[in-house]
N, C-alpha and C positions, 0 to 999 in steps of 0.2 A: 503494499499500499504506499502511496506516495506521502509526503510530509503532511502533517496536519495543517490547516490554514490558522495562522496566528491572529490573535486579537490585541489591540493595545489597551483599551479601555473596558472595564466591565459593564455588562448589563445587569440591571437590579433584577433578580429572579424572585418572584413571590409564589411560593408553593401553595396548594390549596387543599382540597378535601375530597373525600369519598372516591368515586370511580376516576373522575378527573385527575385526581392526585396519582393514582395508579398509572394511568396513561401518561401523565407528564414525565413520570420516571422513564416509561418505556420509549417514548419518543426521543429522550436524550440518549438512552442507551443504545438505540437502534440507528437512529437518523441523524443525530448530531455529533456525539462525542467520537465515533470513528472518523469523522472528517474534519472536525474543528477542535481546535485548543481552546476550549470554551472558558471564557473568563465572566463569572458572575459574581455579584454581591447577593448572597442568599438569605431570604426571610421566609420563615414558615408562618403562613397565614392559615393554616389549618385551624380549625376550631379549638382544639385542645391548647394549642400555643397561645391563642388569643385569650383563652380563659387564664392561662397561667401568667400571661403579662398584663391582664385586665386591658386587653387590646391595645397596649403601648407599641407591640410590634407592628401594627398596622400604620401608626403615625410614623415610626422609624423607617418603614418602607417608603412612604410617601417622601420623606426628608431625603431618602437615599437617591429617589429619582431626580430630586432638584440638584443634587451632587453630581450625578453621572449623566443626566440627560435622557436616559432610555430604559424603560422598564418593560417586563414582561410578566403576566400574571395568570395563574391557573384559576379555574372556577373555585369560588368559595361558598360556604354556607352562610345565609343571613338567618340567624335563629328566630324561630317563632316559640309559642309557649311549649309546643311538642318537643321542639330541639332542645330547649333548655332542660327539660326533664331527661330527654334521652342522653345528653352529654353532661348533665349534672354541674350546668352552669350557674354561677352566682348571679348572673344578670343576662338581660337580652340584648347582647350586643348589636349595634348598628350594622349596616351594611358596609363591609370593607370597601367596596366599590365607591359607595357614597363618601365615605372618610377621605379616601385617597382624592376622589374627584374635588371635594370641597378644598383640599389643600392645594391641589395643583391648578385648580380652576379649569378653564379651557372647555372644549367641545369633543363630544364623542361622535366620531364618524363610523358608521356600520354599513357595509355593502355584502350583498351574497356573492357567494364563490361559485361561479358558472362552470359545470363539467359536462362533458359530451354525453347525450343519454338521460340527463336529468331534467326532465320537462317540468316546468313551473305548473303548479295547480291552476293558475290563470293563463291560459295559452297565449294571450295577447302580449305577454310580458316578453320582450326580446333582448333587452339590455338592462343591466343592473340598475336598482333604484337605491340610492345611497341615503340612509337616514342621518341627519346631523342633529345630535341630541344635546341640548344645553345640560352642561354638567355640574351645575350649581343650584342649590335652594330649592324652593317648592317643598314638597312633602319630604323630601329626603333631608331637610334639616327644620323638620316641622316640630312644634310644641302642641301636645294633645293631652286631653284629660277626660276622665269620666265625670259626668255631672249628676247630681242627685235632684229629685223633685225639690223645687224652691230655689234651686241655684239660678244664678244670673251670669252669662258670659258676655263679657265687653272686650272690645278691642281698644287698648289704650296706647296713645302716642304720647310720650313725654318730651317736651322741647329742650334743646340743647342747653338752653340757659337755665332750666329747671323752674321757670316761672309757671306757678300753678294756673294761673288764669288763662294760659295758652295751651293747656293739657287738653288733648282730644279723647273723648270717651264715646265710643260707637257701640251701641247695643248689638250684639250678635244675636242672643235669643235668650229669652226667659223660660226656664224649664218650670213652669208653674204647676202641672199636673202630672208630669212624668220625668224621670231622670233621661240621660241621653250622654252624647259626646260633644266635644268641641275641639277645634283644631286651628292653630294659627300658622301661617306659612309666610315666607318673605323672599324677596330677591333684591339685588342691588343694581343701580344704574351701570356701574362699572363692569359687572359681570355680564349684563345683557349686551353691553356695547362690545365686550370682548368675542361674545357669542356670535353677534352679528358680523364683526369683521372676520371671524375665523370662517364663517360660512361663505362670506363673499370672496375672500382669498382662495378658498377651496373651489369655488364655482370658477374663478378665473383660471387657477392652476390647471383644472381638469377639462375646463371648457363645456361646463354643463349648466342648463338653467338652473335657478334657485327658486324653490317654493317655500313661503313660510306661512304657518297656518296657527291659529290659536282660536278663542272663543270670545272675541271682545264685545259681541252683542250682548252677552250675559256678564262677564266680567269686564265691566266699563272702565275701571281704573287699573286693575292687576294686569290683565291681558292687553289692555289697550296701551299700556306703557310699553310692553315688548313690541307691539306694532308701530308705535311711534318712534321708537328709537330705531328700529330696522329701516324706517323709511327715511329718517333723517341722515343715518350714516350712508344709506345708499345713494339718495340724492347728491350729498355733498362730497362723497369720497369715490364711489364706484360706478355710478350711471354712465359716464363716458367710457369707462374700461370696458363695462359690459357691452355697449353698443358697439365699440371698435371690434370686438371679437365675435359679435353676433350671438350673445346669449341673452336671456331675460330674467328679470326679477319680478315676482308678484306676490301679493298677499291674499290669502283667502280665509274663510272660516274652515276649522278643521274638519267639520263634517262634509263640507264641500270638496275638501282636499281628499278625504277618503274616496269620495265617488270618482274624482278625477283620477286618482291612482289607479283604481280599478279598470278604468276605461283606457289607460295609457298603454304605450308600449315600452315605457321605462326610459332610463338614459337621464336622469336627472338627479338634484339633490333636493330632498324633503326636510326642512328645517324644523324642528318641534321643540317645545319646552320639555323640561326634564322627565315628568311622568308619561307625557304623550310620547316622547321618543323611546322611552323604556317599552311601552306597550307595542308601538307601531314597528319597531325594529324586530320583535319577535313575530309579528304577524307577517312582516316582509320576508323574514328568514323562513318561516314554515312554508309561506306561499311560494317561494321560489324552490323549495324541496326539504330543507332540514335546518332545525336551529343549529346543528353542528356544522353548517356550511356558511358562516358568516364572519367576516373580518370586523374587528372593532379596535379602534385606536383613539385614545384620548390625546388631543393636541392642545398644549397649554399655551397662552399668549406669550409666555417667558421663555418658550422653546423647549419645553419638556415633552416627552412621548411616553405613553403607556400602552402597550398593546395586551389584548386579553382575549380569551375564549368567551364568546358572548352568551354561553348557555350555562345551564345549572350543573350540578355535581353528579348527576345521573345515579340517584339514590338506588333505586331498584337493581340497577346492574352492579352496583358495589355490594349490596347484600348477596346476590348470587355469586359474585366473585369470593367474598368471604366463606361462602359454603363450598367452595372449590369447584364452581361452575364455570364454564366458558361464555363470555359474553361477546356480542358483535356491536361493540360501541363505536360510534364514529368519532375519529380522532382529528379530522381535517381542520376544524377551527383552532384546535390547540396547536397543530403544526403550523398554520398560518400566523398565529400570534407569535411563535418564534421566529419565523421568516421575515415577518414584518419588523420585529426588533432587531433582527440581525442586519436587514438591510439598511434601516435607519442609522444603526451603529456604524455600519460600513460607509455610509454616506457622510456622517459627521467625522470620521477618523479617516476618509479617503482610502478605503480598503476594497479594491476592485474584486479580489478573489473572494472575499467574504460576501459581497453582493451578488456575485455570480454563483455561488454555491447556493444561496437562499432562493434565488430564481429557479436554479435546476431542481431543488427540492420541491418546489410548488409544482413545477412541470411534471416531475416524477409522480406526484401525489394525483394529479389530474389525469396524467396518462394511465395510471392504474384503474382509476374509476372509469375512463373513457374506453379501456380494453376490456371492460365487463367484471373487474375485481372490485368487490365493494362490500361494506358492512350493511347489516340488516335493514336500518332506515332507508338507505338509498336503494337497495334491491327491490324494496316493495314498490318503489315508484320509477325505476328505471325503464327506459323504452328500448333498451339494448337486447338484441338477440344473444342467446348464449352467456348470459350474465351469470356470474358466480358469487354467492354469498360466502363471506369468510369471517373468521373472528378477529377481535381487535388486533391481536399481536400478529396475525398472519398478513393482514392488511399493511401494517408497518413494514414487515419483511418484504412484501411485494413491491412497496414503494422504494425500499432501499436497493432492491434489485435493478430497478430501472435507473436509480440515482446513479 
């Protein structure tokens, strides 16, 4: 075997949970370490380690991305009440992704990975649809509480000078006869401005139309602020550039955007608020074929990049694996998270060989699928004749053969 490709600067490596953690190790063993002298700063974001460190490990990982510029992350568990009990947690820790995104700011761009023979569930889609998801605030930084009968929930804004007479108190709801729930969310102009510029820069770089959608007919202050900031930045900074290269920007209500997306043939960027982007990216991924066939990168305005697998930890497959069973779990998004990080590291450090390797690895994975060798999720929807379903590890070895 020829000498391994050298790296100069580490990538921040964030390990995860359950079946994706198993796959993470296999991808490194079979597809990366035989070819690359891999340099990483390793952080274990598995739930047990987050419990041990009281989630400090997640913050340290985000700070490391600021230091080294590029990170790659495995899928992780965001615990609910059942997970708290299952893992014996002392608290219900927040989403690691939400924590990292809040620290890095920026925008998450997610796009489907297209492979020969994998036909979208919506046959009119011929080109990728990229979801640009705002990565700060909204319900991911919320404050929420249970309310008892007789409680009153208010939105209180205290002025910077502390003058009592200028305090705003807006009634949310009086729980007169029944208890309920209340939630407070926020965002900042600075983060929305970064989101808008990231989307518009990405549209210019990729020469794709940009759509932005919220629900400002209902949320006349909160969502309207997003719309106004986008329009101001577009008109003042990007309109001429869009016109020069022949692309467009437009705003529409999110329900109208959904209808337009279904009728389209793809090939554009759809910018969404944080929660909308979370939901719509999963919808787009599934409709194109599989949640495990989606690239995801967080682009920070400060020049930080975090690549991740945009799906969950595949709990059912993990339990089967623990029982000694063989699974056919799709590893493509995990592989492409690594190749995305390697290509960005190569770009920043001027390493042509590393970039070429990452490109070849992506092509090897797509060739494996295109030649009819695939995991169960793709086998069930593939239009190829003579297709063959293989287990998780066999697929990785098949990709390694082609690499």
